N, C-alpha and C positions, 0 to 999 in steps of 0.2 A: 499643110499637114502637120499634125502635132506629134511630138515624140511619144513613142509607145510607152505606156506606163508600166507594163508588166511583161515578164517573159512569156512567150507563146506556150510554155509548159506549166505556167502557174496554176494553182488551184483556186478557182473562183467559186465562192459559195453565195447563192442567192436565197435570201430568207423571205418567204411569201410566195405561194404558188398561185397567185391570181393573174390577172391580165398583164400587169407590169412585170412581175417576176418571170412569168412564162415567156413573154416576148423578149425579155432581156437574154434569156438562155438561148433562144432561137437566133437572135441577132449575133450573139457571140460566136456561135458555130458558123453562121453564114459569113462572118467576117474572118473566119479562118483560125479562131483560137483552138489550139490542139490539146491543151491541158485539161485536167478534170474540171467539169462543171457540175456542181451539186445544187439541186433545187429542193428546198425544205419548205413544206407547207403544213399548217395546222389542220386544214380541212382534209377530208378523205378523198377529195375529188382532184382530178387533173385540172389545170387552169381552165376557167370558163369566163364568159362575158357576163358582167353584171347588169349593163343597161337592159338586156332583154328580160331580166327578172320581173321588172315592173311593167313590161310591155307584152311581148309575145308569150312569155312563160305564163303570166296570169291569164292572158286571153285564150291561149290554146294549149298550154302545156309543152310548148316547143323546147327543144334541147338547146341550152345556151353554150354548149361546148365549143371551144375555139378550134379544135382539130389541129393543134400545133404539132409539128414534127419535133419530138423531143428525143429522137435517137441520139445516143451518145451523151445523154444527160442522166446523171444519177439522181433519180426522183425519189424523194423520201416524204411520203404523205403521212398525215396523222401525227406529225412531230411539231411540237410547239417550242419556239425560242423563248428562253427564260433569262438570259443574261449575256453580257458581252465584255470581254477583257481585251481592251485595245492593245495593251503592252504585250500580251502573250499571243495576240492575233488568234483568239480562241472564242468561238461561239458556244454558249451553254444551251442545251436543249433538254427536254424531259426524257430524251433517249440517249443522253450522253453529250460529251464535248466534241466539237468539230473544229479542226484547225483550217485556216484559210491564208492565202496570200492576198486575195482581194475579196471584200465582202460587199454585197449589194443588198440594201435593206428595201424590201417591198412588202412590208407587213400590213399595208392598207390602213383602214380606219374602223372604228367600232361605234355602233349606234349609241346615242344617248338614251338612257332609260329614265322613266319617270317614277316617282315614289309610289309605293303601294304594293300590296301582296297579290293583287289580281293578275291574271295572265295578260301580258302585252307582247305583241309580235312586232319586230322591226324588220323591214324587208332588206336583208343584206346578203343572205346566202341562198343556195339552191333549196335547202331544206325550208327556209322561211317562205320562199315563193310557193313551194309545193303545199305547205300547210295552209297558206292563205287561199290559194286556188281551190283547195278541197272544201273550204268553208264559205266560199262565195256561192251561196245557194239562194234561189228565189225566196224572198221574205225574210232572209237572215238579217239581223240587226248588226250592222258594221259601223263602228265608231272610229274615225280617224282623228288622231291628234296631230295637227299641223297641216296647213294647206299649201305646203311648198311644192317643189318639183315632184318628189316621190308621192306625197299625199294626193296630188292631182292625178297621177297615173294610176294609183291604187283605186281612187274614187272612180275613174273612168271604167276600170275593169269591174268594179263592184256594181255600178249602175247597170252596165251591160248584162250582168248576171242576174239582175232582178232583185238585188239586195235593197234594204232600206238603209240608206247611208246618211250618217251624221258626221260632220267635220267640225272640229273645235279648233279655232285659230286665234292666237293671241293678238295678231295685228288687225288693222282696219280692213284688210282685204287680202286675198291670196297673194303672196310674194311682195307684200308691201315693204317688208324689211329690206330685201336686196334690190328691189326695183323702184321703190318710191310709191307714194299714195296715188299720184295721178296715173301712173302706168298701171298699177295694180287694179285700179277701178275697172280697167278694160277687161279684166278676167272674170269679173263678177257674174255677167250673164251666162258664162259657160257652166256655172255651178247650179243652174236652176233646178236640176233634178236631185240636188243634195240639200239636206238641212244644214246649211252652212251658218255657223254661229261665230261671229268675229268679235274681237275684243274680250275674249273670255280667258280665264286662267284656270289651269287644272290643279286640283288639290292632291288627288291620288287616283290610282287605278285599283278598283275593288273587284270582288268576285262577281258583282252585278253589272259593272260597267265603269264609267268614268265620273268621279265626283269632282265638281267644280268648287272654286273658292267660295262661291255664294251658297254652297252646300246642296245645290241641285244635282241630280243624277242623270247622266245620259246612259240609259240602259243599253247593254251590248251583249251579243253572242260572240263577237270578235272585236278586239281592240288592236288597232295597228298604230304604232307610234312612229311618227316621222318628224322629229324635232331637231334633227342634225346628227352629225357624227364627229368623233374626235380621232385624230391620228393615233394609231396603236403604238405608243412610245413608252408605255408604262414600264416595260421590261428593260428599257434603256436608261432608266433614271440614274443609275449608278455608273454608267459607262464612261461619262466624261465627254460624250459627243455634244456639240453645240445644238441647242434646240431654239426654234424661233416660231412664233405664232402657233404654238402647240405642236408643230411638226419638227422634223429633222432639218436643220438649216443646210441648204446646198447652194452651190453656184449654178450658173446656167447649164453646166454639163453634168450636174448631179453629184459633184464632189462635196463631201462633208468636211468638217474640221479636221478629220483624220485622213491622211493621204491614201490609206489603203481601204477606205470605206466610202461607198456611194449610197445614195438613196433615190428612190423613184416612185412615182404614183402618189396615192393618197397620203402616205406617211411623210412625204417630202414637202418642204417649204422652199420653193425655188426662187432665187433672186433673179429679177428681170431688169436689166439695165434700161430697156425701153420704157418700162413703167416706173422705174425708180422705186419698186416695191417688190414684196415677195408674192409669188403666185401660189395659191393653195386652193385650187379650184375643186379638187376631188372628182374630176370628171374623166371620161373615157379617153378623150383626145390627149390629155396631158400624160396619161399612163402610156399610151401607145407611142407617142413621139418621144417621151422621156426615156423609154426603154431603149430605143434606137440610139439616142444621144449618149446615154450612159455606156452602152456597149462600144460605140465608136471611140469614146474617150478612153476607155480601158485599154483597147488594143492600139490606140494611136491612129485610127483610120481617118479621122477628120475632126475639126473643131465644131462644136454644137452651135445651133442657131438660137436666137432668142425667140422662142415659140410664143405665138399669140393664143391665149386660152380660148377654147371653143367647146360648146356643148349643145345638146338638143333635148327636147322633151315632147312626148306625144300626149296631148290632153284633150279629151272629149272630142275626138275626131280632127284635131288640129295639130300641126307641127309647129313647135316654137323653137327657134334657133337663136343662140346668143354668142357673140364673138367679142373678145377684148376684155377689159376690166375697168369699169368706171369708178371714180372716186366720189366721195360725198359732196365735193364742191362742183362737180361737173353738172352742166345743165342738160336736161332731157328735152329733146325736140321730137314731138310726135310726127310720124310720117303717115299720110293718108293715101288711100287708093280708091278708085271708083267702085271697086268691090269691097263692101264693108268688112268682109271676112279676111281681107288682106290689109295688114297695117304693120308699122314698125316704129322703132324708137332709136334715135341717134343721140348718144351722149357726147357732148363737146366740152373740152377743157376751156379755161378762160381765154387762151390764145386761139381758139377755134379748131384745135386738133381733135379729130375723131378718136375717142378713147374706147368706145364700145358701141355695139349695135345689136338690137333685138329685132327679130323678124317673125312675122306670123303669116304663113301661107304664100310666101313669095320668095322662094329660094334664090332667084336671080339677084335680089338685093343683097343677100348674104354673101354671095361670091364677091361682089364689088366692095362690100363693107370690110371683108377680111383683108383685102389688099390695101384698102385705105387705112385701116388700123395699123397694119404692118409698116406702112410708109409714113405713119404719123402725119397723114395728110390734113391740111386745114380746109374746112368746108364752111360755107355760109349757112346760117340758120334758115333763111327763107328758101335757099336753093334746095334744101333737102326735105322740105315739108311734103313734097310728093314722093311716094314710095318708089315710083317708077322713074324718078329723076336720077341722073348719073351722080355719083359721089365724087 
């Protein structure tokens, strides 16, 4: 058990009313914190889940709300954080100053926008998902920039809606950057109903569509940009907090360089002793487990664990799962199954440790892989070439 960091009556302010921020507030109350808990969010919505935005919301208009019990939490929506004075323990917002004893940063990330005056939508908020869904009509020309995780899920919904879908990707294949060319080639057949153009560079977004560097135009009724996100730390530039990898540097329990400030979710760059590197995955699992770890650390309930990154993606009727974090020097071993729709990839360090695992259509392998990555288990290349073999 760790020593309690704050008085049970302390004022805790959580900035960012998304998944990580909302769950941090709930965890604080569940752990018995009695003092004021203030949740400040720039959006007008109560906390909601972002993964369904590119899945169930696009497909059926489902409600992504989390249904969190925020009784006893002072929720202030439509309020944007603009600055932070660490010495005065004061948060500046567009609605005035807020004092805190403990501050939790959960401001998430912001999508990267491309040059040009034309309209481009990035799937990040409920409003974005509602707008995109409304424009996914039969025959509509949809141009996606980026064939990454989000691009694939939007393409899935657009194809199902009968749209004419074009995807512009700078790499040699979908996900070639994060997964490598050999693995990425496995995804190419999934895109057969999409006009997928790889190895292209975008010049600008225009009123008529997307203009490429070679000056050709991809005409569009709707342009969806999915070329990455950046942690929302611009407002912290003068705060003095340590930043790393574009996010707020934190230890395994979410502590920043200031003892009264924590960070969690997409805005945080968490140090992982197991990996010897910072985790900045920007995924659901990190936000959920990070919120619990931060709340526990604040009230002194327990020491946090070194969490293994995990995420999933639904693409063209297939579920893709990934656990761990592989490095550029790790070797990728393809894992086959009698059913060609089921396959996986194991990434091994030089000493044979399993550092990451990708799974398609075979969840049983993912359960084993997560444990093996947690244990830093050494495995043999040949022994793992069958997907149904034990790790």
